[in-house]
C-alpha positions as CSV (number, residue, x, y, z in Angstrom):
1,M,-29.6,-9.9,34.1
2,S,-32.8,-11.2,32.5
3,G,-35.5,-10.7,29.8
4,P,-34.5,-9.3,26.2
5,F,-31.7,-7.4,27.4
6,A,-29.9,-10.7,28.9
7,A,-31.3,-12.4,25.3
8,N,-29.9,-9.3,23.2
9,A,-26.6,-9.8,25.0
10,T,-26.5,-13.7,25.0
11,A,-26.9,-13.5,20.9
12,R,-24.3,-10.9,20.5
13,D,-21.9,-13.4,22.6
14,F,-22.7,-16.0,19.9
15,A,-22.3,-13.2,17.0
16,V,-18.8,-12.2,18.0
17,T,-17.9,-15.9,18.5
18,A,-19.0,-16.8,15.3
19,R,-17.5,-14.0,13.5
20,L,-13.6,-14.7,15.0
21,A,-14.3,-18.3,14.6
22,T,-14.9,-17.8,11.0
23,A,-12.3,-15.5,10.5
24,T,-10.2,-18.1,12.0
25,A,-11.1,-20.9,9.8
26,A,-10.3,-18.5,7.1
27,L,-7.1,-18.1,8.1
28,M,-6.8,-21.7,8.4
29,F,-8.0,-22.4,5.0
30,A,-5.2,-19.9,3.9
31,L,-2.7,-22.0,6.2
32,I,-3.5,-25.1,4.2
33,V,-3.1,-23.9,0.8
34,V,0.4,-22.3,1.8
35,G,1.6,-25.7,3.1
36,S,0.9,-27.5,-0.3
37,V,3.1,-24.7,-1.7
38,V,5.2,-25.5,1.0
39,R,5.5,-29.3,-0.3
40,T,5.1,-28.9,-4.1
41,T,8.2,-26.0,-4.1
42,G,10.2,-28.4,-1.8
43,S,10.6,-25.7,1.0
44,G,9.8,-28.0,4.3
45,L,13.3,-27.8,5.2
46,A,14.4,-24.1,4.0
47,C,14.1,-23.2,8.1
48,P,15.9,-26.4,9.6
49,D,15.4,-25.4,13.1
50,W,12.3,-24.5,14.8
51,P,10.6,-22.0,16.2
52,L,13.5,-19.7,14.8
53,C,14.5,-19.9,11.2
54,Q,18.1,-20.4,10.5
55,G,18.5,-19.1,13.6
56,R,16.4,-15.4,13.1
57,L,13.3,-14.0,13.5
58,I,13.3,-12.6,10.0
59,P,15.2,-15.2,7.9
60,P,17.4,-14.7,4.4
61,F,15.0,-13.1,1.7
62,Q,15.2,-16.3,-0.4
63,F,12.2,-17.8,-2.2
64,N,12.1,-21.1,-0.4
65,V,13.0,-19.3,3.1
66,L,10.3,-17.2,2.7
67,V,7.6,-19.8,1.7
68,E,8.2,-21.7,4.8
69,W,8.5,-18.5,7.0
70,F,5.3,-17.2,5.8
71,H,3.7,-20.8,6.6
72,R,4.9,-20.3,10.1
73,L,3.6,-16.9,10.2
74,I,0.1,-17.4,9.2
75,A,0.0,-20.8,11.5
76,L,1.1,-18.2,14.3
77,V,-2.0,-15.7,13.6
78,V,-4.2,-18.7,13.6
79,G,-3.1,-19.6,16.6
80,L,-3.7,-15.8,18.1
81,G,-7.2,-16.0,16.3
82,L,-7.6,-19.2,18.0
83,L,-6.8,-17.7,21.1
84,A,-9.3,-14.7,20.7
85,T,-12.2,-17.1,19.6
86,A,-11.5,-19.5,22.9
87,T,-11.1,-16.7,25.4
88,W,-14.0,-14.8,24.3
89,T,-16.2,-18.2,24.2
90,A,-15.0,-19.2,27.8
91,A,-15.6,-15.7,29.3
92,H,-19.3,-15.7,28.6
93,R,-21.5,-18.1,30.4
94,G,-24.0,-19.0,27.0
95,T,-21.0,-19.5,24.9
96,R,-19.0,-21.5,27.3
97,A,-21.9,-24.0,28.0
98,R,-22.6,-24.3,24.2
99,L,-19.3,-24.3,22.6
100,G,-16.6,-24.8,25.2
101,G,-15.9,-28.5,24.1
102,L,-15.2,-27.3,20.7
103,A,-13.4,-24.4,21.7
104,A,-11.3,-26.8,24.0
105,L,-11.1,-29.5,20.8
106,S,-9.8,-26.5,18.7
107,I,-6.8,-25.7,21.0
108,A,-6.1,-29.4,21.3
109,L,-6.1,-29.8,17.5
110,Y,-3.6,-26.5,17.3
111,L,-1.3,-28.0,19.5
112,A,-1.0,-31.4,17.8
113,Q,-0.8,-29.3,14.7
114,A,1.7,-27.3,15.8
115,L,3.7,-30.5,17.2
116,L,3.7,-31.9,13.9
117,G,4.8,-29.1,12.2
118,A,7.8,-29.0,14.7
119,L,8.2,-32.9,13.9
120,T,8.0,-32.2,9.9
121,V,11.3,-30.2,10.3
122,W,13.1,-32.5,13.0
123,K,11.9,-35.7,11.3
124,L,13.2,-34.1,7.9
125,L,10.1,-34.4,6.3
126,D,8.9,-38.0,6.8
127,P,5.9,-38.8,4.8
128,N,3.7,-40.1,8.0
129,V,4.5,-37.0,9.9
130,V,3.8,-34.6,7.0
131,S,0.2,-36.4,6.1
132,G,-0.7,-36.1,9.4
133,H,0.0,-32.9,9.5
134,L,-2.5,-32.2,6.6
135,A,-5.1,-34.2,8.2
136,V,-5.0,-32.4,11.8
137,A,-5.0,-29.1,10.2
138,L,-8.2,-30.2,7.9
139,L,-9.7,-31.3,10.9
140,L,-9.1,-28.4,13.0
141,F,-10.9,-26.0,9.7
142,A,-13.4,-28.2,10.1
143,T,-13.8,-28.1,13.8
144,L,-13.9,-24.0,13.6
145,L,-16.2,-24.2,10.6
146,T,-18.6,-26.1,12.8
147,L,-17.6,-23.8,15.9
148,G,-18.4,-20.9,13.4
149,L,-22.2,-22.3,12.2
150,I,-23.3,-23.3,15.9
151,A,-22.7,-19.4,17.2
152,R,-24.4,-18.1,14.2
153,H,-27.0,-20.5,14.5
154,E,-27.5,-19.7,18.3
155,S,-27.0,-15.9,17.4
156,E,-30.0,-15.3,14.6
157,A,-33.4,-16.7,16.0
158,D,-34.8,-16.2,12.4
159,W,-32.5,-18.4,11.2
160,Q,-33.4,-20.8,13.4
161,H,-36.7,-20.9,13.0
162,D,-36.3,-20.8,9.0
163,A,-34.1,-23.8,9.0
164,A,-36.2,-26.2,11.5
165,A,-39.4,-25.3,9.7
166,R,-38.4,-27.6,7.0
167,A,-38.3,-31.6,7.2
168,R,-35.1,-33.0,6.2
169,P,-35.7,-35.9,3.3
170,A,-35.1,-39.4,5.3
171,G,-31.4,-40.5,4.7
172,L,-30.1,-36.9,3.2
173,L,-28.4,-36.2,6.5
174,P,-26.5,-39.4,6.6
175,L,-25.5,-39.0,3.2
176,F,-24.4,-35.5,3.4
177,G,-22.4,-36.8,6.6
178,A,-20.8,-39.5,4.6
179,A,-19.9,-37.2,1.7
180,T,-18.3,-34.7,4.1
181,A,-16.1,-37.7,5.6
182,A,-15.4,-38.9,1.9
183,I,-14.1,-35.4,1.1
184,W,-11.8,-35.1,4.3
185,A,-10.5,-38.8,3.7
186,Q,-9.5,-38.2,0.0
187,A,-7.9,-34.9,0.8
188,V,-5.8,-36.7,3.2
189,L,-4.9,-39.4,0.7
190,G,-3.8,-37.0,-1.9
191,G,-1.4,-35.7,0.9
192,M,-0.1,-39.3,0.9
193,V,0.2,-39.3,-2.7
194,S,2.2,-35.8,-2.8
195,T,4.2,-36.5,0.5
196,N,5.6,-40.0,-0.6
197,H,6.4,-38.0,-4.0
198,A,3.9,-40.6,-5.8
199,S,2.3,-37.6,-7.9
200,L,3.9,-38.8,-10.9
201,A,4.2,-42.7,-10.3
202,C,1.3,-42.8,-13.2
203,P,2.7,-39.9,-15.4
204,D,-0.5,-40.6,-17.9
205,W,-4.5,-40.3,-17.5
206,P,-6.7,-42.5,-17.9
207,R,-4.0,-45.1,-18.1
208,C,-1.3,-45.7,-16.0
209,N,2.3,-46.0,-17.5
210,G,0.4,-47.1,-20.8
211,E,-1.6,-49.8,-18.9
212,W,-5.1,-50.0,-17.9
213,F,-4.9,-52.1,-15.1
214,P,-0.8,-52.1,-13.9
215,P,0.3,-53.7,-11.1
216,L,-0.5,-52.2,-7.5
217,S,2.6,-52.1,-5.7
218,G,4.6,-49.5,-4.6
219,L,4.0,-45.7,-5.2
220,V,1.7,-47.1,-8.4
221,A,-0.5,-48.6,-5.4
222,L,-0.8,-45.1,-4.0
223,Q,-1.4,-43.3,-6.8
224,M,-4.0,-45.5,-8.3
225,G,-5.8,-45.8,-4.7
226,H,-6.3,-42.4,-4.9
227,R,-7.9,-42.2,-8.3
228,F,-10.1,-45.0,-7.5
229,A,-11.2,-43.1,-4.5
230,A,-11.5,-40.0,-6.8
231,Y,-13.9,-42.1,-8.9
232,L,-15.9,-43.4,-6.2
233,L,-16.1,-39.8,-4.8
234,I,-17.7,-38.5,-7.7
235,A,-20.4,-41.3,-7.6
236,L,-21.0,-40.7,-4.4
237,L,-21.4,-36.6,-4.5
238,A,-23.9,-37.6,-7.8
239,V,-26.2,-39.3,-5.5
240,V,-25.8,-36.3,-3.3
241,A,-26.8,-33.9,-6.0
242,W,-29.5,-35.9,-7.0
243,R,-31.2,-36.9,-3.3
244,S,-30.5,-33.0,-2.9
245,R,-33.2,-32.3,-4.8
246,A,-35.8,-33.5,-2.9
247,T,-35.5,-31.1,0.2
248,A,-37.1,-27.9,0.1
249,D,-34.1,-26.2,1.7
250,A,-32.6,-24.2,-1.4
251,P,-29.1,-23.8,0.2
252,V,-29.1,-27.4,0.4
253,R,-29.9,-27.9,-2.7
254,A,-27.8,-25.7,-4.4
255,I,-24.9,-27.1,-2.2
256,G,-25.8,-30.4,-3.3
257,T,-25.2,-29.3,-7.1
258,L,-22.3,-27.0,-6.1
259,L,-20.4,-30.0,-4.7
260,F,-21.1,-32.1,-7.8
261,L,-20.0,-29.5,-10.1
262,L,-16.7,-29.1,-7.7
263,V,-15.7,-32.7,-7.9
264,L,-15.7,-32.9,-11.7
265,A,-13.5,-29.6,-11.7
266,Q,-11.7,-31.4,-8.8
267,A,-11.2,-34.4,-11.3
268,A,-10.1,-32.0,-14.1
269,I,-7.4,-30.5,-11.9
270,G,-5.8,-33.4,-10.5
271,V,-5.5,-34.8,-14.2
272,A,-4.2,-31.5,-15.2
273,N,-1.8,-31.9,-12.2
274,V,-0.4,-35.1,-13.5
275,L,0.3,-34.2,-17.2
276,L,1.4,-30.8,-16.7
277,G,4.4,-32.5,-14.5
278,I,2.8,-31.2,-11.2
279,P,3.1,-27.3,-11.3
280,V,3.1,-25.7,-8.0
281,W,0.1,-23.5,-8.3
282,V,-2.1,-26.2,-9.9
283,S,-1.4,-28.2,-6.6
284,A,-2.3,-25.5,-4.5
285,L,-5.7,-25.2,-6.2
286,H,-6.1,-29.2,-6.2
287,L,-6.1,-28.6,-2.0
288,A,-8.0,-25.1,-2.0
289,N,-10.9,-26.7,-4.1
290,A,-10.8,-30.0,-1.6
291,A,-11.0,-27.7,1.5
292,F,-13.6,-25.3,-0.1
293,M,-15.9,-28.6,-0.5
294,L,-15.3,-30.1,2.8
295,A,-16.8,-26.8,4.5
296,L,-19.6,-26.5,2.0
297,S,-20.6,-30.1,2.8
298,L,-19.8,-29.7,6.5
299,A,-22.1,-26.8,6.0
300,A,-25.2,-28.7,4.4
301,T,-24.7,-31.4,7.0
302,F,-24.8,-29.1,10.0
303,R,-28.2,-27.2,8.1
304,L,-29.8,-30.3,7.6
305,S,-29.2,-31.4,11.2
306,L,-31.6,-28.7,12.6
307,Q,-34.1,-30.0,10.9
308,P,-36.3,-32.4,11.8
309,A,-36.7,-35.8,10.5
310,P,-40.0,-36.6,8.4
311,A,-41.6,-38.8,10.8
312,R,-40.9,-35.9,13.9
313,A,-41.7,-33.2,11.5
314,L,-45.1,-35.2,11.0
315,V,-45.7,-35.3,14.8
316,Q,-45.2,-31.6,15.4
317,A,-47.6,-30.9,12.6
318,V,-50.2,-32.9,13.7
319,A,-49.7,-31.6,17.1
320,R,-50.3,-27.9,16.2
């Protein structure tokens, strides 16, 4: 098959891949948030065996048991969505050539995530294992989003031309890339605070146990490290918002501004989390907002990567 029919078929293949990957990423987002509820409600060992729960497929109807069981159920559905995405990608030549590596990486990350989930139970909620579980979950979420973004890009020629027509401002791409990495690292650090039970090592804010400069040792050092990193992230995203105003790409400008507003909201949620004594739903909102910020920053980074650097754009303009 060749010509317009082949092009239409390939575009359709990428469009289906984009929908599958995006839906699976949405489920992964839900899994990450429910995982926060599992941690903060102390439900991680409500099902002390794996893959069954208290020796059953359908466990007793008790709150902590159902929270953990529901978390496992979403993980299973994520696995099915990922299997569908990878199978469709591998079954078509165009998607396989362009996205096969990302699909394979997604499967590897999912298997690592499942292993870490099992180790979380077998190792009785070892903080390092639980933190690793969150770190890999966020990486899998980002990988699925990237797969979906690339597939959507390949399926929509008009969007490709629109995005590539704008030259990106110098330095903006690495700035968004750094922001994406920093958001992921801060979310993982927050997970370490939670899993090591350091959330209330400093039960006040902005001071810690009444001190502006407390001794940085033990759980206090972990809690303060998370706070200092948050201040740095706010500064970084302020620069991102300011620099984003230089681009002609309206979606990137909007994301730059929104990220700064969201990180301010994230700081307020974090403070509320401490002052209110780590309520379950505030903690879940804290992680959900972090994952949403990661998705937005990744989307802007990808969009910028499609646009030529200023020097290259100038050469293309002269060539025309």
